[in-house]
N, C-alpha and C positions, 0 to 999 in steps of 0.2 A: 832708329831712333824710337824705341817703343811709341804706339800714338794714346794720349789720353783718353778712353773711353768715358770715363764720368762723366763728362758735360751731359753725352748721350742717353743716363741713365733714366731719367723722368721720362722721356719718350720712349725708350723702349718698354718701359711700364706700366704705360700709359696703353701703348698698343697691344702688350702681351694681355693685359686683362680681357682686352677685345677681342683678343683671337681665343683666350680660352672660353666667355660666355658664349662667342659665338660657338665652339665645338658643344661643347655643355647642351646649349638649343636644339643644337641637329642631331643632338645623341639622343635626347626629350623625343623629339618627335620621328628618331627613325626607331626606337620601343616602342612605341606606340603603333607604327604602324611597319612592320621591317620590311613590307614589298617599296617602301621607297631606299632603294638602294644606292641611287644615286645621292642622297646624304652623308652616305661615307667617303663618295670624295669631298663633298664640301671640309665633313672634318678633317681628310684628311691635308687637303691644300691648308685652312689651317693651323695642323700640326707641324708641315711642313715649311710653312714661313716662318712659324716660332722658334722651329730649328734654325735658320739660318739665321734669324736675328739675337738667340743666343749666344750661337757659334761665335758672332761675329764681335757680340760684347764679352768673349770669352767667361758665359755660364755656361761651361760645359757637361756640367752635372743636368743643366735642365734642356742642353741640347739632345745630353744623350737619351732622356725621357722621352720625348717627343721623336727621336731616331726609333726607340723601343715601338711606340703608338704607331708611327705608319707600319711597322712590319703585322702587326696583329690587324689594321686597317685593312691592308691592300688582303691579305688571310679571309678573313670576313668579305671584301668581296667577289674574292676567286671559291667562296663559298668552299675555303677548304678546312675553318673553324666556322664554330655554330658561335652566330652575334649575344643570342642569352648567356653562352656559358663566358663571356667577356665581355661584358657592360657594366659589370660592376666595380672591375678592376681599368678602366677606363674610366669609371664616376672616379675613383679615386686616384686615379694619374691624373684628374683635371685640378680636384683640393691640393694634389700633391705640386701641383704647380702654382697655385693660388696662396700656397704656405711658403712657395719657394719663392716668389715675389715677394710678399711680408719680408724675408729677413733680407734678402736685395736691397730694398727702401730700407731696411734698417743698418744698411751698411755692415750686416751679417753675412756668414758664407751663407753658400743655398745649402738646401736642404739634399743630405745625404741619401742619390735616388737608386743607390746599386739593387737595394732589395727586392724594389717594385719594378726594375728594369729586368730583373731577372725572371718576375715572375709572368712579365710582359713574354717573354723572350720564350714561355717553358709553353703560353697558348700559341705563340705559333713555330713552335717546335719543327710541324711536319712543312712546313713554306721554309724554316732559314735550311731543313736539311736539301733540298733541291735547289735551291738557289744561293748563294751569299752576297752579304752585304754592297760589296764590291761594285759586284759585278751589276748590281742588278736595280739599284737606287733607280736608276736615269734610264732603264730598259725592260720596265715590268708590263710593256704592251704598251698599243699606242694608247690606252686612257690616262696615264701616265710622263707628262714629258718631264725633260731634263729642266733644271733651271735656266740655258741657255738657250734651249726650244721655246723653254714659255715666255723668254724676256722676248725671244724673236716672234712669236705668237701674239703678242700685244702689241708690235707695232708702233705707231704712234702712240697709245693710250697711255704707256710710262708717261709721253710729257704730260696729257694732262692730269693725270696725278700728283704732277711735280705743283704745277699752277695751283689745282685744288689744295693743297698744304700751306701755300705762301696763305694764300687767300683765309683759309681756313685754320688758326693755332689755337693750341690750348696756352692760358692761364691759369698760373697757381691761384688756388681758393685766395691766399692770405690778400695777392694785388687786389682781385674784387673785393675782399673786405673794406682794404683800405678804400680803396673806390668809393666803396658804398658808402663808408664814414664821413668822407670829404664830400660828397653830396649833398650829407646829412648837414656839414657845418655852412655848403651854401646854401641851403633852406632855410635856417637857422637865420643867419646873416640877412640873406634876403627881404627875412622878415623886418628886423630890424631898420634897415632902409626903408621899409614901405612904412614906417611907423612917423621916419624922419619926413619924407613925402606929405606924408599927411598933417606935419605939424608944419612946416615950410615953406608949403604950397608953393613953389619953384616949379615954372614948367619944364626947365632944360633939366631937371634933377628928375622932375615926374620921367620925361619920356628915356632916361637916363634906366630910371630902375623899374621900369615897365619891359623895356628889353632886356632890359639881366633878368626881368621875372623869367621872360620866354626860355632866353639861353640855359636859366637854371633847369627850367620845365624838361626843356628836352634831355641835359646831363641826367635828372632824375632819373628819365623814363631809361634812356639807354643802358644806364647801369643797372638799371631793374630789369629790362631784359637779357642784360649777360648773365644775372645771378639764375635765372627761371631755368630750370632744369625737368625733360620732363618727369612724369614721374613713375615711367617705364624704366627708370632708371635701378627704382626699389623695386615696381613690380617683376623685371626680369628674376630676380633672387629668386621668389619663389616657388616655381615650376620644379628644382630640383630638389625644397626642400621638402613640399606636398609629396614631391614621387615616395624620397626615402622615408619619410611618417609615412605613409600608408604602407608601404612593402615592411617596415616594423611592424604595423597594425595588423597583418594582414588583410589589405582592404584594398579593394579597385576604385581610384580615386582620377579624374579627370578636371583638371585646374582650366577654367579656361577665364582670359586674358581682354579686360575692351578698355579703351581708352587711354592706351598707355602715351598717348603723347600730348595729356591733359600737362599744362606746364605748372609749376610751386615753384617759390621761391627755394635758393638752395638750403636755405633754412628750414624754413617747414620739412624739407626731403629728409636732414636730418634728423627733425623728432618724430616724426612718420612709422619711421621702419619698423622699431619694437614695438609698437599698439598695432599694426598690422600683422608680424610673425603672431602674435598671442589671440591673434582673433583668428587666422587662420589655420594654426596648429588646434586652437578650442573645436574649427568646425571639423579636422581629421579627426580627431581624437574622442567629442563629444557629439557631433551632429554626425556626420558617414558615419551607418550602419555594417554591421560584417555582409559580406556577397550571398552569403546564407539567410542571413536577416529580413536581407532587400529580397530578397526573392520571396519570401514566405508570404511577403507584404506585398506581393505583386510585382515590383519593383524593377527596374535595369541591376545584375550584381553591381555594376561600376556606378558609383555616386559621381556627384556633380558639384564641384567649387565654382562660383564665378569672382572674378576679382573686379570688379566696374569701375572709372571716374569717367566725372564727366564733370562741366563748367555751368554754375547758375551764378549772376552778378559778379560779386568780385568772392568767390567762395569756390571749392572744388569740392564737390560731392564724392565721396567712395562707398562703395558697398561690397561688403564679403557676403556673401549668401551662399546656404547648400540644401541641398534636396534630402539633407536626412530627415531623423526622426521628429524635430524639432523641439521645440519649450514644452511642457507637461505645467501650465498655469496654475490649472488647479494645486496643483503640488507645491509650486514653489509660494503660491498665495498661502497656503495653508503654513508653510517654514516661516516665508514671513512675519505672517500673524506671530504662531508659536515664539517666535525672537523678540518681539515687541515692535520692528521694523515696518508692520504695517498696520493701523486701525482693521478688525473685523468688516465693517465696510468700504469699501474698495472699486477701484474701476480698475479695467483692461490694463490700458494703460501704465497705473500707480502698479500694480503684480508686475510688468514686465521692466518698467524702470528699479524695481529692488534687485533685479539681478546685480547690476550695479555697485550694489550696498554690501555683499559681501555674499547676498542668499546665491546659496550650491543647493540641487539637489540632486547633486551625482551620486551615485553610490559607490564609485571605486574610482578614489583619486590618482592618477596614475602619474609619471614620470616625464607626459608631455606637456596636458595643462591641465586646469579645473576654471568650471561656469563659477565664477564664484570674486572670490580675493582677486585674482588677477584682473577681472574684468573693472573693478572699481579702482586698479592703477592704472588702467584704458585708457577712463572714463575721468579721471584727476588730469590725466598727460594731456589727453585733447583740450578739456577745458582750459589750462596752465595756458595752452596757444590760441587760444579766446577760441576754439571749434565745440562742436556738440555731435553726442554722438547717441542715436536712439536703436531698440530694436525691435523686428516686429516677428512674429512667428507663428505659421499653423502646424498645428499636435502631427504627428508622422507625413511632415508633407516638406517644410522651408521653417530656416530662421537664417533673419537676413538684416546683418547689422549696416548703417547707413550714419557714415562720418561727414560733418562737413567741417570744411576748414580753411579762413583764407587764404587768397591765393600769396600772400610778401605778409612777412613780422617784422617788416625795418619800416617805413614808410605807409602812411594808413589814412584815409580821407575820415575827418572826425566835425563834430558838434560840438561847439562850447557853447558850455552852458551857463548861468550862475545863482550861487546855493549859498546864501549869507554874506554876501561881500567877496564871495569869490569864484575863480573863473575853473571849471570840471570840463573834460572831455570825450565826448562816447561816441563810439567808433559808427559812422555813418552805416555801414552794412549791415548793423547790428539793430537798429532804426525802421521800426516797421510803419509808423506815422505821427508827426506833431499835432498834438490836439490845443486847443483853449477852452475849458469845461466854465461853468458855473459854479462857485462853490457847491450849490445846496444838489449838485450833480451827482458831487461824491456822497457813496453811500456807505454809510458805516456798518457794518457786520460786526461778530463777535471782539475781536484782535484785529483784524483786519478793514480797510477801507478799498473799494473800487469803486470802478465808473462802469456804466453800459456804454458800449460804442457797437455799431455797427449788429446790436444784437448778440451781442458775445460780455458778460462779466471779465473784466479783467481787474484784478486785483494791483492796488496802486502802493509804494511806496514813497511819502514823504524824504527827501534828502536832506531838509534842515533837518528834521526831525533825530535822521541816521547820523548826518556828522555833526548830532551836538550847536547845530547853527541859531542865531536871532531866528524866527519866524517874522513871516511878513502880512502872514493874514489875507492876503487877497481876493476880492472879488470874483477876478477871474486868474482861473488857476493856469498856466500852462503844463502841461504833462505830455513828457518823452516816452511813444511805446516803444518798448525794446521785445526782440524776439531772440529767441534760441530753440531752434528744431521750431516743434508745434506748442512750446512755452510761450504765452505773453506776459508780459509787467509795466503797469503804467510808474515811471518816475513822476514826480511832482516835484518841478523847479521854481525858483524863483523868477527864470527868463532864459529866451533863446537869444544866443549871440551867433555870431559868424559860424562857416561853416569852412574849413582847413584842412590840406595835407600837412601832417604833423610829423615828426620823426621822433618815432620810441626808445627812450631810452629806459634802462633798466633801476628801480625803486631800490632806494639805498634801506641798510637794514630797520631801519627803524617803519618806515614805511611798510617795507614789506610784510611784517609781521599782522599788517590790516588787509583780512582778505578780498575788500572790496574795491584796492584797487589792483588791477593788471602793468601799469608803470611812467611813465612820464614823459614830458617832454618842455623843450624850451621854446615858449613864445618872444617874439620880438622885444619885448620892454627887457629879455632877460628872464622873465616871469617862470616859475617854475610848474608847470601844470597838473593834475595828475588825473590820470586815463581811467575811466569806471571800468571794473570787471564786471561787464554784462552775465555772464554763467554766474558769479557766486551770489551776485544781486537776486538773480531769479532764482538761484538755489536756494534762499535763505527765505525768499517768499514764499515760497514754497512749503516748504518746513512752516513758516508760522501757519499758514492756509492749514498744514493737516491736522495740525495741533489743536486749531478751534471745534 
């Protein structure tokens, strides 16, 4: 009876992706430094393992492609063919394997690899003439062991691998999302019980609710941890992309990656990838110069792009920088003034920020990217996720884009505030300071108000006025100073309430049209509380200040 292999498909797809990524990473390193010939062995082992897995699953076209790749890799190691002449075809083979996996995932037929297999065989023709596949697969010298020999050489190592798989299993994303939703409902109901506890003042009930609260916190923390993914999950996609873009543009580019182990919520990882793709394409296309231009400027012919992640407070900080030609601020300023985006009197920071408003001084629009409208899309995406982006640059030297992203998009710590008899929430990670000032300390400008705090002018927005709520005309005004990037804004409120962890829920269609709110939450009383959109509040105030 033929065994049903379909139940192993998910495991095969997951492990196959890892083998392809490992091969791609090793080949990128080998291409940079062909002297590291041991990397050929690494690629060969990955291809060999994938071939065996595919053959076991009856994915014979995939297995055939891996078999042909092995021949080429063996010929490279024996110096019977040149690495440079085969590297592009090997990269194409990796791409084909990935496309084939996507077909298999959708329960479709594998890709037809016949033509690519023939090309690989043609590359290793000299080797194939002297050695038949059947006779040499397991006798290519001492450096390549047979499957049986490899198993024997592993000894008891194989047993430890089995235990490791039992201790570390893969879970479908859908199940993690379900667990997150359940954790969110637990948190909401725990808040309801807190209100009941306060109302009844029963000691036994209070003890039970407090214990439940600790358990809910533990469940929530562990579910959150299970959703955290190293940012290397997306970083590792980019070396190949940068390599291909640089080659197309006849540029020499080295991509340096740091902080790939910094973890973000899976939802944040999914959302940020496209923005990083755009910034990296910009860096290759408009940042890094051609080798000839760099030589004339006294630079190394090879440009460097750095992709680095770090963590600060409740945010991940991601930097994309290049040592290319930098931004011509004078040119950008003139263009922005001409288009009415900036006034004639403007600061360096405002000029830099204008490139996110569609200002582009690029003389040539390419198929790869443009430092204009695309950056506006990037900024909107980052800010929609509760993050911020800024740019710094030195002409002819360097350009750096810095992104701040919240570590999680599902459950956040907030400060509840009262405005006009209603409760609103501000993300705690965006709050710089809470202050209370005398009403006479609020200075009236031309068309906005401001306070002086630590010798710094901070514009304020009165939320009662913004939301059309009745004003209390307080003698002592509570103000929450919020921050996004380097910009600060004071939010004048009626009162500060409590700090709480909340579950972010999407806005309904009517509220979604109001750009001052980024989401909602449900508190213990069942009341819906709106979460303030810090980025848009600061943007709105900035526009008010600039128009004065």
